[in-house]
A tleap script that builds the chain and sets N, CA, C and O, in Angstrom:
source leaprc.protein.ff14SB
mol = sequence {
  NMET GLU TRP SER GLY ALA SER ALA PRO GLY
  ALA THR ILE LEU TYR VAL TYR GLY LYS ASP
  VAL LEU ALA ASN SER LEU THR SER ALA ILE
  ASP ALA SER PRO THR ILE ALA PRO ILE ILE
  THR ILE SER TYR GLY GLY CYS GLU SER GLY
  PHE GLY ALA SER PHE LEU ALA THR TYR ASN
  GLN LEU LEU GLN LEU ALA ASN VAL LYS ALA
  SER CPRO
}
set mol.1.N position { 0.847 -1.207 0.023 }
set mol.1.CA position { -0.018 -0.046 0.017 }
set mol.1.C position { 0.881 1.268 -0.013 }
set mol.1.O position { 0.530 2.269 -0.637 }
set mol.2.N position { 2.017 1.191 0.679 }
set mol.2.CA position { 2.907 2.334 0.753 }
set mol.2.C position { 3.440 2.665 -0.645 }
set mol.2.O position { 3.564 3.839 -0.995 }
set mol.3.N position { 3.751 1.659 -1.431 }
set mol.3.CA position { 4.287 1.937 -2.814 }
set mol.3.C position { 3.235 2.394 -3.717 }
set mol.3.O position { 3.510 3.210 -4.597 }
set mol.4.N position { 1.974 1.908 -3.564 }
set mol.4.CA position { 0.887 2.330 -4.392 }
set mol.4.C position { 0.626 3.824 -4.114 }
set mol.4.O position { 0.400 4.589 -5.052 }
set mol.5.N position { 0.655 4.238 -2.867 }
set mol.5.CA position { 0.444 5.625 -2.561 }
set mol.5.C position { 1.551 6.488 -2.971 }
set mol.5.O position { 1.294 7.621 -3.378 }
set mol.6.N position { 2.795 6.055 -2.904 }
set mol.6.CA position { 3.908 6.795 -3.368 }
set mol.6.C position { 3.954 6.982 -4.839 }
set mol.6.O position { 4.317 8.067 -5.293 }
set mol.7.N position { 3.599 5.968 -5.642 }
set mol.7.CA position { 3.653 6.058 -7.041 }
set mol.7.C position { 2.490 6.741 -7.685 }
set mol.7.O position { 2.588 7.234 -8.809 }
set mol.8.N position { 1.362 6.775 -6.966 }
set mol.8.CA position { 0.094 7.449 -7.407 }
set mol.8.C position { -0.471 8.177 -6.255 }
set mol.8.O position { -1.425 7.689 -5.649 }
set mol.9.N position { 0.060 9.348 -5.893 }
set mol.9.CA position { -0.316 10.053 -4.754 }
set mol.9.C position { -1.733 10.629 -4.782 }
set mol.9.O position { -2.262 10.974 -3.725 }
set mol.10.N position { -2.328 10.738 -5.882 }
set mol.10.CA position { -3.667 11.221 -6.015 }
set mol.10.C position { -4.702 10.106 -6.085 }
set mol.10.O position { -5.896 10.387 -6.188 }
set mol.11.N position { -4.289 8.895 -6.033 }
set mol.11.CA position { -5.170 7.782 -6.214 }
set mol.11.C position { -5.932 7.517 -4.905 }
set mol.11.O position { -5.453 7.836 -3.817 }
set mol.12.N position { -7.119 6.931 -5.039 }
set mol.12.CA position { -7.878 6.474 -3.860 }
set mol.12.C position { -7.510 5.035 -3.671 }
set mol.12.O position { -7.628 4.232 -4.596 }
set mol.13.N position { -7.056 4.688 -2.461 }
set mol.13.CA position { -6.559 3.368 -2.134 }
set mol.13.C position { -7.522 2.809 -1.076 }
set mol.13.O position { -7.710 3.384 -0.004 }
set mol.14.N position { -8.114 1.675 -1.422 }
set mol.14.CA position { -9.059 1.010 -0.543 }
set mol.14.C position { -8.394 -0.317 -0.045 }
set mol.14.O position { -8.018 -1.176 -0.841 }
set mol.15.N position { -8.282 -0.428 1.166 }
set mol.15.CA position { -7.720 -1.689 1.783 }
set mol.15.C position { -8.787 -2.600 2.170 }
set mol.15.O position { -9.651 -2.241 2.971 }
set mol.16.N position { -8.775 -3.845 1.609 }
set mol.16.CA position { -9.720 -4.857 1.847 }
set mol.16.C position { -9.068 -5.972 2.728 }
set mol.16.O position { -8.073 -6.569 2.318 }
set mol.17.N position { -9.614 -6.240 3.898 }
set mol.17.CA position { -8.988 -7.141 4.857 }
set mol.17.C position { -9.883 -8.357 4.993 }
set mol.17.O position { -11.107 -8.275 4.898 }
set mol.18.N position { -9.226 -9.498 5.220 }
set mol.18.CA position { -9.990 -10.738 5.515 }
set mol.18.C position { -9.061 -11.731 6.200 }
set mol.18.O position { -7.847 -11.526 6.218 }
set mol.19.N position { -9.613 -12.803 6.763 }
set mol.19.CA position { -8.847 -13.784 7.427 }
set mol.19.C position { -7.823 -14.370 6.505 }
set mol.19.O position { -6.691 -14.634 6.910 }
set mol.20.N position { -8.214 -14.583 5.241 }
set mol.20.CA position { -7.365 -15.205 4.210 }
set mol.20.C position { -7.413 -14.361 2.984 }
set mol.20.O position { -8.493 -14.179 2.422 }
set mol.21.N position { -6.313 -13.835 2.535 }
set mol.21.CA position { -6.335 -12.857 1.392 }
set mol.21.C position { -6.949 -13.472 0.160 }
set mol.21.O position { -7.686 -12.766 -0.528 }
set mol.22.N position { -6.714 -14.721 -0.180 }
set mol.22.CA position { -7.315 -15.315 -1.365 }
set mol.22.C position { -8.754 -15.795 -1.141 }
set mol.22.O position { -9.610 -15.507 -1.978 }
set mol.23.N position { -9.044 -16.469 -0.121 }
set mol.23.CA position { -10.373 -16.994 0.053 }
set mol.23.C position { -11.394 -15.956 0.522 }
set mol.23.O position { -12.593 -16.096 0.281 }
set mol.24.N position { -10.910 -14.935 1.180 }
set mol.24.CA position { -11.890 -13.898 1.706 }
set mol.24.C position { -11.752 -12.567 1.009 }
set mol.24.O position { -12.656 -12.131 0.297 }
set mol.25.N position { -10.619 -11.922 1.215 }
set mol.25.CA position { -10.483 -10.575 0.728 }
set mol.25.C position { -10.604 -10.457 -0.821 }
set mol.25.O position { -11.328 -9.614 -1.352 }
set mol.26.N position { -9.894 -11.303 -1.473 }
set mol.26.CA position { -9.881 -11.167 -2.967 }
set mol.26.C position { -11.223 -11.533 -3.524 }
set mol.26.O position { -11.720 -10.831 -4.404 }
set mol.27.N position { -11.836 -12.592 -3.061 }
set mol.27.CA position { -13.097 -13.004 -3.582 }
set mol.27.C position { -14.230 -11.979 -3.224 }
set mol.27.O position { -15.148 -11.788 -4.021 }
set mol.28.N position { -14.166 -11.340 -2.056 }
set mol.28.CA position { -15.114 -10.323 -1.639 }
set mol.28.C position { -14.946 -9.101 -2.516 }
set mol.28.O position { -15.944 -8.522 -2.944 }
set mol.29.N position { -13.713 -8.684 -2.801 }
set mol.29.CA position { -13.525 -7.520 -3.692 }
set mol.29.C position { -14.005 -7.772 -5.084 }
set mol.29.O position { -14.491 -6.850 -5.738 }
set mol.30.N position { -13.885 -9.028 -5.585 }
set mol.30.CA position { -14.320 -9.296 -6.932 }
set mol.30.C position { -15.819 -9.484 -6.974 }
set mol.30.O position { -16.451 -9.024 -7.924 }
set mol.31.N position { -16.406 -10.118 -6.023 }
set mol.31.CA position { -17.877 -10.450 -5.965 }
set mol.31.C position { -18.722 -9.327 -5.653 }
set mol.31.O position { -19.919 -9.379 -5.933 }
set mol.32.N position { -18.178 -8.243 -5.059 }
set mol.32.CA position { -18.963 -7.084 -4.692 }
set mol.32.C position { -19.656 -6.514 -5.872 }
set mol.32.O position { -19.113 -6.539 -6.976 }
set mol.33.N position { -20.796 -6.016 -5.694 }
set mol.33.CA position { -21.638 -5.374 -6.765 }
set mol.33.C position { -22.061 -4.023 -6.232 }
set mol.33.O position { -22.826 -3.987 -5.269 }
set mol.34.N position { -21.633 -2.946 -6.773 }
set mol.34.CA position { -20.711 -2.809 -7.907 }
set mol.34.C position { -19.274 -3.264 -7.424 }
set mol.34.O position { -19.012 -3.351 -6.224 }
set mol.35.N position { -18.430 -3.528 -8.342 }
set mol.35.CA position { -17.111 -3.900 -8.092 }
set mol.35.C position { -16.423 -2.854 -7.247 }
set mol.35.O position { -16.593 -1.659 -7.486 }
set mol.36.N position { -15.649 -3.277 -6.262 }
set mol.36.CA position { -14.943 -2.341 -5.333 }
set mol.36.C position { -14.075 -1.426 -6.043 }
set mol.36.O position { -14.116 -0.221 -5.798 }
set mol.37.N position { -13.235 -1.953 -6.970 }
set mol.37.CA position { -12.224 -1.120 -7.680 }
set mol.37.C position { -11.882 -1.756 -9.023 }
set mol.37.O position { -11.952 -2.974 -9.183 }
set mol.38.N position { -11.527 -0.945 -9.946 }
set mol.38.CA position { -11.131 -1.490 -11.218 }
set mol.38.C position { -9.762 -2.117 -11.264 }
set mol.38.O position { -9.430 -2.830 -12.211 }
set mol.39.N position { -8.971 -1.860 -10.256 }
set mol.39.CA position { -7.627 -2.431 -10.180 }
set mol.39.C position { -7.508 -3.079 -8.790 }
set mol.39.O position { -7.798 -2.423 -7.789 }
set mol.40.N position { -7.103 -4.301 -8.709 }
set mol.40.CA position { -6.886 -5.042 -7.493 }
set mol.40.C position { -5.510 -5.606 -7.504 }
set mol.40.O position { -5.090 -6.186 -8.506 }
set mol.41.N position { -4.784 -5.457 -6.419 }
set mol.41.CA position { -3.462 -5.989 -6.312 }
set mol.41.C position { -3.343 -6.738 -4.911 }
set mol.41.O position { -3.895 -6.323 -3.892 }
set mol.42.N position { -2.590 -7.843 -4.973 }
set mol.42.CA position { -2.379 -8.632 -3.803 }
set mol.42.C position { -0.968 -9.151 -3.764 }
set mol.42.O position { -0.255 -9.165 -4.767 }
set mol.43.N position { -0.603 -9.555 -2.642 }
set mol.43.CA position { 0.740 -10.232 -2.504 }
set mol.43.C position { 0.447 -11.660 -2.029 }
set mol.43.O position { -0.201 -11.869 -1.003 }
set mol.44.N position { 0.939 -12.630 -2.797 }
set mol.44.CA position { 0.658 -14.066 -2.441 }
set mol.44.C position { 1.433 -14.412 -1.180 }
set mol.44.O position { 1.017 -15.302 -0.440 }
set mol.45.N position { 2.551 -13.736 -0.910 }
set mol.45.CA position { 3.366 -14.037 0.226 }
set mol.45.C position { 4.147 -15.296 0.018 }
set mol.45.O position { 4.608 -15.876 1.000 }
set mol.46.N position { 4.333 -15.774 -1.229 }
set mol.46.CA position { 5.133 -16.892 -1.562 }
set mol.46.C position { 5.260 -17.081 -3.124 }
set mol.46.O position { 4.635 -16.369 -3.911 }
set mol.47.N position { 6.041 -18.008 -3.483 }
set mol.47.CA position { 6.299 -18.229 -4.899 }
set mol.47.C position { 5.117 -18.979 -5.499 }
set mol.47.O position { 4.710 -20.010 -4.963 }
set mol.48.N position { 4.543 -18.470 -6.629 }
set mol.48.CA position { 3.362 -19.163 -7.187 }
set mol.48.C position { 3.565 -20.595 -7.563 }
set mol.48.O position { 2.611 -21.373 -7.545 }
set mol.49.N position { 4.777 -20.978 -7.904 }
set mol.49.CA position { 5.041 -22.357 -8.309 }
set mol.49.C position { 4.909 -23.311 -7.151 }
set mol.49.O position { 4.747 -24.514 -7.357 }
set mol.50.N position { 4.975 -22.805 -5.946 }
set mol.50.CA position { 4.799 -23.673 -4.773 }
set mol.50.C position { 3.371 -23.983 -4.446 }
set mol.50.O position { 3.120 -24.900 -3.664 }
set mol.51.N position { 2.395 -23.253 -5.015 }
set mol.51.CA position { 1.003 -23.448 -4.698 }
set mol.51.C position { 0.375 -24.630 -5.387 }
set mol.51.O position { -0.600 -25.198 -4.895 }
set mol.52.N position { 0.933 -25.012 -6.540 }
set mol.52.CA position { 0.360 -26.195 -7.300 }
set mol.52.C position { -0.569 -25.724 -8.440 }
set mol.52.O position { -1.167 -24.650 -8.376 }
set mol.53.N position { -0.660 -26.534 -9.440 }
set mol.53.CA position { -1.383 -26.117 -10.639 }
set mol.53.C position { -2.900 -26.018 -10.357 }
set mol.53.O position { -3.539 -25.096 -10.864 }
set mol.54.N position { -3.484 -26.914 -9.584 }
set mol.54.CA position { -4.904 -26.866 -9.281 }
set mol.54.C position { -5.273 -25.538 -8.586 }
set mol.54.O position { -6.239 -24.870 -8.954 }
set mol.55.N position { -4.477 -25.187 -7.582 }
set mol.55.CA position { -4.744 -23.952 -6.847 }
set mol.55.C position { -4.643 -22.716 -7.752 }
set mol.55.O position { -5.427 -21.773 -7.643 }
set mol.56.N position { -3.658 -22.757 -8.641 }
set mol.56.CA position { -3.452 -21.582 -9.467 }
set mol.56.C position { -4.584 -21.523 -10.477 }
set mol.56.O position { -5.050 -20.431 -10.805 }
set mol.57.N position { -5.042 -22.666 -10.980 }
set mol.57.CA position { -6.088 -22.645 -11.996 }
set mol.57.C position { -7.367 -22.080 -11.443 }
set mol.57.O position { -8.073 -21.328 -12.115 }
set mol.58.N position { -7.678 -22.466 -10.146 }
set mol.58.CA position { -8.829 -21.889 -9.543 }
set mol.58.C position { -8.789 -20.358 -9.388 }
set mol.58.O position { -9.787 -19.677 -9.625 }
set mol.59.N position { -7.650 -19.843 -8.997 }
set mol.59.CA position { -7.516 -18.356 -8.839 }
set mol.59.C position { -7.353 -17.660 -10.150 }
set mol.59.O position { -7.740 -16.500 -10.293 }
set mol.60.N position { -6.775 -18.357 -11.136 }
set mol.60.CA position { -6.722 -17.733 -12.486 }
set mol.60.C position { -8.133 -17.485 -12.985 }
set mol.60.O position { -8.386 -16.440 -13.585 }
set mol.61.N position { -9.097 -18.442 -12.751 }
set mol.61.CA position { -10.470 -18.263 -13.137 }
set mol.61.C position { -11.106 -17.108 -12.378 }
set mol.61.O position { -11.860 -16.329 -12.961 }
set mol.62.N position { -10.821 -16.989 -11.115 }
set mol.62.CA position { -11.337 -15.872 -10.334 }
set mol.62.C position { -10.813 -14.500 -10.878 }
set mol.62.O position { -11.566 -13.534 -11.003 }
set mol.63.N position { -9.537 -14.469 -11.180 }
set mol.63.CA position { -8.919 -13.242 -11.731 }
set mol.63.C position { -9.556 -12.913 -13.070 }
set mol.63.O position { -9.839 -11.748 -13.351 }
set mol.64.N position { -9.782 -13.904 -13.885 }
set mol.64.CA position { -10.436 -13.708 -15.176 }
set mol.64.C position { -11.857 -13.126 -14.995 }
set mol.64.O position { -12.289 -12.260 -15.756 }
set mol.65.N position { -12.535 -13.603 -14.012 }
set mol.65.CA position { -13.901 -12.989 -13.699 }
set mol.65.C position { -13.718 -11.497 -13.323 }
set mol.65.O position { -14.473 -10.626 -13.755 }
set mol.66.N position { -12.718 -11.258 -12.528 }
set mol.66.CA position { -12.506 -9.790 -12.121 }
set mol.66.C position { -12.203 -8.972 -13.381 }
set mol.66.O position { -12.702 -7.855 -13.517 }
set mol.67.N position { -11.437 -9.478 -14.255 }
set mol.67.CA position { -11.144 -8.745 -15.515 }
set mol.67.C position { -12.381 -8.504 -16.321 }
set mol.67.O position { -12.542 -7.415 -16.873 }
set mol.68.N position { -13.278 -9.483 -16.418 }
set mol.68.CA position { -14.518 -9.287 -17.202 }
set mol.68.C position { -15.406 -8.238 -16.535 }
set mol.68.O position { -15.985 -7.389 -17.212 }
set mol.69.N position { -15.512 -8.299 -15.193 }
set mol.69.CA position { -16.359 -7.378 -14.408 }
set mol.69.C position { -15.809 -5.942 -14.548 }
set mol.69.O position { -16.586 -4.987 -14.559 }
set mol.70.N position { -14.463 -5.782 -14.656 }
set mol.70.CA position { -13.862 -4.451 -14.731 }
set mol.70.C position { -13.907 -3.905 -16.141 }
set mol.70.O position { -13.688 -2.711 -16.346 }
set mol.71.N position { -14.174 -4.720 -17.084 }
set mol.71.CA position { -14.148 -4.190 -18.537 }
set mol.71.C position { -15.393 -3.327 -18.757 }
set mol.71.O position { -16.472 -3.655 -18.265 }
set mol.72.N position { -15.244 -2.244 -19.483 }
set mol.72.CA position { -16.471 -1.428 -19.823 }
set mol.72.C position { -17.454 -2.086 -20.677 }
set mol.72.O position { -18.483 -1.495 -21.004 }
savepdb mol mol.pdb
quit
C-alpha cells in the first residue's frame, strides 16, 4: 500500500482485509456489486510455483472473472 500511494499520490486506495487474502479478501473484492475497484493488487506471500497447478487454475479463473467485471 505504501508503494501504491507513493507512485500514485492522487489515487484512492481501498484496503480490503480478511482472514485469508485469497479465500476472503480477494473474492469479496471481486464479488462485490458494484465492483469495489477497477484495479486489485495482492501479494501471495510466496512463490506461485509452490502453490500447485490446481490452486493456481482456480484463482486464475477468479482473476479472469475480475477482468470481465472491470471491462467497460
